Structures are given as structure tokens and as C-alpha cells.
C-alpha angles and dihedrals in degrees: 000000000000127000118257105245091210091056090048089052091052093046091047092054091046091050093046092050090051093049093050095055099036118105093182120092090203091054091049091052090049093052092047094049091047090054092049090052091050090055088057094209096313091121097140093052093053096034097137092053092047095050091054093048094047090052084076094055101134122241102243097196099144127073090220089067091064096050114116091018117128109230091223090061092049091047091054091050092050090049090054092047092049089054090050091054091050091057099040115055091187090069091055088063095046104101094186092053092046090051090053089049090052090054089054091050091049089048091055090050089049093052091052089048091053090049094051092244123142101201102120106050088227114161115244091231091059092050091049091053092049092048095048108030109048124168093351095305132097116245107224118185099212138169120307096031134115137159119256122195112224135178118233114213113205129204087243088067098248125120129212133181126236139157130253126191111236118200128188119196128181112231099185141283116335120250090217131066092257140057113264137202115195116194115222091195131079114276126192133181139078094290098035091130094062099051110139095017095114090039092058092046093050092047091048092053091052092046091055088060092056110030139027111224137139093202122114119204136210119213140177125224119206137177121217110243088024098183090103122080122237129223134175135030105272092109093057095092091052091047091053094048094047094046091049092052094047094050092049089055094044092050087067096256105164092204118043144145131252122196111249104255090214095068127089117221129194127170145100121242141211125224093258093053102262112144115235128206122257123224107301090218090065099051095088093053092044092051089051090050091057096037094054093052143061093269113132100196132024114208116204136166107282092240089060096045094101093049093049094044090051091056091048091051090051093052092047090061086071097034107030093168093064111096113194116166117211118211123191119203132183101188134039092240090061089072086074098046096072115068090208089067100050142045119219114229130193123187114223109259097241092049091046096050091044092054091049091050093046091051088058096038094129091063111098090212090060098045095081093047090046093053091050090050090051089055091050091048092048089054091049092049096050096034130061116304115220104245093152112124114218104155143025135216130184131239127168106315094336140095109224113208119204138188123233090278092057094250118145114253105170146343132227120193112225114241091217121035088215089065091068091051092048093046092053092046098048118098091206128059125263091183127074128185118208137150098241098161095047096236095123093255122102121242117216120240114199144140137237122215104038101161124103087227093054111132094224144024120291117261118225114214138184116200140176096226094195094061094022087231116157107226096187143328132203132193110240091223132135134187099235128160133177106190094195096049123085131216096027100112094111106040118166123190122217129193117249103170141002132201141170116236133181120234129206091276089057087249120142116237131185116246117195128191118203146160135217106255107252095348132089109249121103127203136208110189132185122210136187102250094212099057110006096248113160107241097183144313139222117220116209123197094226142020122312106214101177141011134196132183115219139156096235100179100032094244093130089251121108128235125207118233121197136173138183133102131317106216092196091063099023091231143117114252146187116215127188117197127196108235088226093054110047094147139110135022134301125254107295143167140185118356093001098070109118125219125252096359124111126223114272125240101228122192083230138343120193131183115209108204124210120271122234088272092054092046089058088069095048093116092059105021116051100193148006118244134222106224113168139022120197131179134208124173108296094353138067132183138205126209115214124190104222100177135044119252110272137166125245122177091345094308123107113227134184116184120221137176128213122225114201113201132194117223090260085062093248114140112249096183146343116215128183125223124237090252090053091052092049091050091047092052092049092049091049093049090050092049098247094121129029098220141016112247111248139171093291092050094052092045089056091042090064087079091057094075114111122217124203113231096186095272108038144356116269136178117270095258090062096047127111125169116261 
């Protein structure tokens, strides 16, 4: 059946009228797609109508415009537009139209990238350029910004969620007796004139808890892409948080917080700081706005946490690789309790003191100090600036690199949010700082993918954080196979610790300790620090829980010390590896013999059997575990957990003993911990052991250590280094 030309004419006029008055790019796309559907593929027949309608195809140059958009919808629209091009040669010559079409294609790629999908084959570099250089300008997420989910209401009656970037900027002291926020975007609604009032009051109440100041500040609030009007109160929580952060900074606080610009915040607020719910009917659209975006965390009123989480779970059924955390808060101050939501900032000391002095420049007492500071600053300006990273702190989803004075030099955004959590939790470093290129400035050595649950191997990276140049990267992957072990087909290795060691040529090398995801093997790998080449690795049949680098025999060449558990012998161990011979596998037997790897030639390998207290738990606890290695001058010691964790009188205990070694690997002493002694006394009182280990017992127990001679374990008296 044909299409009635009169109806097409009417629909064309209706569509054109809607396009002319619409200020929403999403609405314009909807109208265009609706018109294409009405033509039902007869694009050539109604070419003149179609060309006029497509002239209104919006220029989607900004990533924000794609937030909240389902990629399936955009794919269907692109398919329809591609068909239109095929039937209308004139469109193939229209450079402006083709450019707009390219933006839509890039937007689809970007959506898939946010969702963790690899369906487009788009190179990451291209996506990065699109996400950061839009319309000829660089998009810089700076201070005072945060994402706000909003719901667009169209004339057609439908509603869709999207994100807007909200920025608060202090303009100076207020002329009134109160703080003020003045919106520089269109506001509609019955109480449009009071927008931000509760936000300012709530922020002021929180400020009074942290600073003493009589100053009142005036600020502006602006949305990026501000051509759309705003209604409602769901941005009030974000306004309060942003205003609070900006005032803290302005009030000359050296240390302050900044809201993480990669979070999305929705919620109303009361004067006293209590977070109020937003319209329940908008939660679904706001969740979609954050889910189909680069946002890492969605902040919602605590009473709507369950509703929002439910929508996220539903969306993840279709896109399981998208990880959006949902955080519910009930008070404004709770925005600053979760490190994912904030970035810690610290003003360099010279800059901070200078600002304080300048603020009091009219004081004669300060003038002398101020002049001295100017001289210092002049010297700093014309002399070398310390851009040398020596330490790292964590804020939100970022690594914050600092120089020796504690001043911030550069930031790196973590690829996985779990990496920040793991980095903060680890006792040992996963960052190293070393001048690899010889320019006097340290490069940063680090790893991505640190979690046991990571879906792939860790990636080692070396980066110049000042220029953000990647020097090299290396996949922390190893071809390991245990023929007599099941369930080890997909074995990923993650980095647990890094260190710099010196080889016999006085050359620094990178030493990396790692473990095999949820499986038992441990790895010590050695890399060329200049290019990331793997120089060798040592495979251990059990976890490696700690690593130390020491020059054991004073030959100016380092040895590698590791401890943990050897699954093949169900025992704690201490292994010492020659830095020149990081190759092969640990002592093994039975089902723990790996394939196609030769036995290692360790400098020393020692098993530390369980004591009588540990043996009492043999029915429930298979092995003892080496946990920590520490060094001090000519001694080093190893802590070994000898009992399982257990509760006594409401307190959880786990007994450990400490082996102190001389550098010739002889045992100087064995000392028990308080928890060990408590466990021993309880076992004795309950009849599980016949005596409580004392000094004499531990002196005799020194002879229980077993040393590997390359073929078998022998008592210490029969040991000689390989």
C-alpha cells in the first residue's frame, strides 16, 4: 500500500515545526528518526522532504550529548541515515551532513567504550581524542565541577535521562549578609528565584564545623551546554557540595577536598544538610543517564538507593562489563566520607604561605616576610622547579604524585577503581620511582589490574608523569601449566609488589612479585628496567606473601627474599634467590610438578615446620604460613603464622612466631608472639598439648628447619649453599 502524499506533507510540516523550536539535540534526533520511519524506506521518492529535514540533524560534538542514550537506539538511527545516503546522492556530497554523521558514529563508539563493549573495533586513541578534544577545544574536568543527571522532557511527551556538567565558581565576597549562589542558566518553575538557597545554607552549616570565618561569598553556578532550561531541585545536593569545596579552598585552607568530577550526583537538600529524595518517577531515567556515560559513581538520596541499584542491576544484565557504583547518602557531610567521591588537594607550601601573606599585605608586620617570600618565589621561578615524583597518594579514582616537599606534580586516573582500593590496602609498594631515562627526573613504575578478581593479567607500565608519556608496558603473563591440577585453564597473574634491585653489573633491574588470581602459584619476575623485557621468572608452588631485596653476602649484588607457603610440602618457607638466576621452579613433589619448567637453583630454600602448637591444629589447618620479612643491619627476621585465626573471649587471635636469621642463614633466635602464647596456654589447659613451648623448646626447634640441597630437604647441619 502506498503512502498518502497529503499525509506526508502534513507530517513533514509538523516535523519541521518541531525541529525549528526544539533546543534539545535528543528531541531533534527523535523527530528525524520518526520521520524516516514514516517514509518506510521510500527515501528517493520523498527526497526533497528528506533533505530539508536532515538539514536539522544536530551536530553531536560533545560526549555529554550521548549520555543516557541507549546504543541500540543510536545504531538504528545510524542505519536509517545510511539508507538515506544510499538513495540520495546529494547527501553524499554534503560535507556538513557527513561530518554530523561522523560525530554520531564516534558517539556510538564512545557509548560502547563506556559500557566496556568491544563491538566497533574503534581504536582507544581515537576515542580518547573524541572524549577530550571536542569542537576544537580541550575538555578539562577542573575544580568545582560535577556531573548531574537530569531528565529531558520533550514536546512529544516522552522523557529521557542525560548528564549535565555543573560548575560552581566563587566570584568574591558577597555584598549581602549571606552566602549566595547565582545561576547563570535558565531556571523555570514556581520557586525558580530560590534555587540554591537551601544548598548555600547546608554548605554554610557544614563550613561552620570546619572553619571560623565571618566572610560571606558569592558564587555562580553554570551548566555546560547551557542552552537548555532547568527545573526542579535535584541539583541542590551537588550545588551544596561544590560550594562547600570552593569556599574551603578560598578560605586559604591548605588541605581541602574537591568533588570527583567523574561522579554523578542527584538529590535535594534541606537547610541543615539532610538529603531529600528526588521525584521517584525520574530515578530510572537518571540511572540510565549515569549508566550510559563515563561516570564511575552515582550518588543518590539514601532512601532511593535500593530503587537506583535495582535499575543498575537490570541494565547490567545487558551490559555486564559496565561497572557503575551506586552510593546512597543521607547528609551533605557524607559526600566527603567516601574517597571515591572526592579528590584530596594540597596547596604547595610556598604558594600557600604567599597567598596568606598577600591577603594581609597591608599589615606592616607582614611586609618584611612578604618581601622575603617574593625573593624566594623569584628564585623558584627562575631556577629549577621540583617536578621529580618521589611518592604517591590516592584520591577518588586517581593516583596523586608528589615531589619531596609533598606538592602535587601530576595525576593518573586508575583504569580500574579496584586498583585504588588494593593499592591503599597493600603493606608493600606497587609503585617505584626511578630515573630510567637519565634526565634527572624519576619515571613512575606501576601496574594496572591488581585485584584477584581481575579478568586479565596485570599490565606493568613505566610513565613520565610530567609529560604523561608511556615509556613502556609489559603484560604480566606467564605460560604455566600444572598437568595434575584441575581448574587452572584460565590463570591470570596479578602484581602484588615491585622493587628495584642491583645486579652484578651494578645495573638496576625491576623485580615483581605476583600471584595467580584465585590459584596457588606465585611468581617472581625480573625485567629490564629500560625497555620492559622479561629477563626471567621464578615459579613457586604456593603463595608468595612478602618479598625483600637485600645484599646478603656483601658483594654489592642484591638477593631476593620471599616467604609464604609451599603447597607441595604444606609448609611455610623462606627462599633466597640470586638476582642473576631468577629462573625455574621451586622445590615440588607429586601433583605440584609444573610442565616444561626446570628446577631453580636457589641461593637457599628453607622449610619452617609447624611447632607443637601448630601441629595441634593439623586436622583443621593444613599448613603454617610465612607472612612478613623484615631486615635490620646484619639481621633479618621472618614472621610465620603457626595457628589458624580463632576467637577467645570475644577476641580473635592468630599465633605467630618470629625467626631471626643471621646473614649466613643461621637462626639466631625463635620468639613467640603474645597471641601464640595465649593459644598455647588454651591448648594446654584443654589437654590438646602436653606442654607449653618455652625458651628451651625454641632453642631445640632451631634444628627442625629443613634446607633444600638441590635434590632433597636436609637438616641444617648437612646444608651447603648451591
